[in-house]
C-alpha positions in Angstrom: -41.9 53.5 -95.1 -41.5 51.1 -92.2 -38.4 49.9 -90.4 -37.9 46.9 -92.7 -38.1 49.2 -95.8 -35.7 51.7 -94.3 -33.3 48.9 -93.3 -33.5 47.6 -96.9 -32.8 51.0 -98.2 -29.7 51.4 -96.0 -28.5 47.9 -97.0 -28.8 48.8 -100.6 -26.9 52.0 -100.0 -24.0 50.1 -98.4 -23.8 47.7 -101.3 -23.7 50.6 -103.7 -26.8 49.6 -105.7 -28.8 52.8 -104.9 -26.2 55.4 -104.1 -22.5 56.1 -104.2 -20.1 56.9 -101.4 -16.8 58.7 -101.9 -15.7 59.1 -98.3 -18.6 59.1 -95.9 -19.7 59.8 -92.4 -22.1 58.2 -89.9 -25.8 58.8 -90.1 -29.0 57.9 -88.2 -32.3 58.0 -90.0 -35.6 58.2 -88.2 -39.2 58.4 -89.4 -42.3 60.0 -87.8 -45.8 60.5 -89.2 -44.7 64.0 -90.3 -41.5 63.0 -92.1 -37.9 61.8 -91.9 -35.0 63.1 -89.9 -31.4 62.4 -90.8 -28.6 63.0 -88.2 -25.1 63.1 -89.8 -21.9 63.3 -87.7 -19.6 65.7 -89.5 -17.2 67.0 -86.8 -14.8 69.8 -87.7 -17.2 71.2 -90.4 -19.3 74.3 -90.2 -22.5 75.2 -92.0 -20.5 77.1 -94.6 -18.6 73.8 -95.4 -21.7 71.7 -95.9 -24.0 71.4 -98.9 -27.4 69.7 -98.8 -29.4 69.4 -102.0 -32.1 67.4 -103.6 -31.5 66.2 -107.2 -34.4 64.2 -108.7 -35.0 61.4 -106.2 -31.7 61.8 -104.3 -30.7 63.7 -101.1 -27.0 64.6 -101.4 -24.9 65.7 -98.5 -21.4 67.0 -99.2 -18.9 68.5 -96.8 -15.6 70.0 -97.8 -12.7 71.9 -96.2 -10.2 73.4 -98.6 -6.5 72.6 -98.2 -4.8 75.2 -96.0 -1.1 75.6 -96.2 -0.5 79.2 -95.5 2.7 78.9 -93.5 5.7 79.3 -95.9 9.3 78.3 -95.3 8.2 75.0 -93.6 9.0 71.5 -94.6 6.0 69.3 -93.9 6.9 65.9 -92.4 3.3 64.9 -91.6 0.3 66.5 -93.2 -2.8 64.7 -92.2 -4.9 67.8 -91.7 -5.3 68.6 -95.4 -8.5 69.6 -97.1 -11.1 66.9 -96.8 -14.2 66.1 -98.9 -17.0 63.9 -97.7 -20.1 62.9 -99.6 -23.2 60.6 -99.1 -26.4 60.3 -101.1 -29.7 58.7 -100.3 -32.6 57.6 -102.4 -35.6 59.5 -101.2 -38.9 57.6 -100.4 -41.7 58.5 -102.7 -43.7 60.2 -99.9 -41.1 62.9 -99.3 -42.0 66.5 -100.2 -38.8 67.4 -102.1 -39.3 71.1 -101.8 -39.8 71.2 -98.0 -36.3 70.3 -96.7 -34.6 71.9 -93.8 -31.0 71.5 -92.6 -29.2 72.7 -89.5 -25.6 72.3 -88.3 -24.9 72.3 -84.6 -21.8 71.1 -82.7 -20.6 68.9 -85.7 -24.0 67.3 -86.2 -26.0 68.0 -89.3 -29.8 67.5 -88.9 -31.9 67.3 -92.1 -35.7 67.3 -91.9 -37.6 65.9 -94.8 -41.4 66.4 -94.5 -43.8 64.0 -96.0 -46.3 65.0 -98.7 -49.7 66.0 -97.2 -51.4 63.1 -98.9 -48.9 60.6 -97.4 -49.6 61.7 -93.8 -52.1 59.5 -91.8 -55.4 61.1 -90.9 -58.6 60.2 -89.2 -62.0 60.2 -90.9 -64.8 61.4 -88.7 -67.8 59.1 -88.9 -71.1 61.0 -89.0 -74.4 59.9 -87.5 -77.1 59.7 -90.1 
């Protein structure tokens, strides 16, 4: 997938034709000869709060923090720090190996590595002398 195709995929995502957004977060998507890497800014969340899964041809990232009102005998005047749920989904390119996905959370940034299928990776054919 080249830059133009990736850009088209992201534009389709933002128009809602290929994926749905509830409440999202910012991402960067990069490609190498080995695969794709998604960086997602999800500050305030830990690895326990984040779910990354592949369903058919979709990569789904969800993050959720349950509502926490443990202090009794208080009247809340402002309550903006309630539980929060974020979700984004992405249509996977056909060359992604759907069973070889890795995810890591560090300092509020989720990094998802999607490797390409071996047959999709470029290779060089050695020319033999005859």
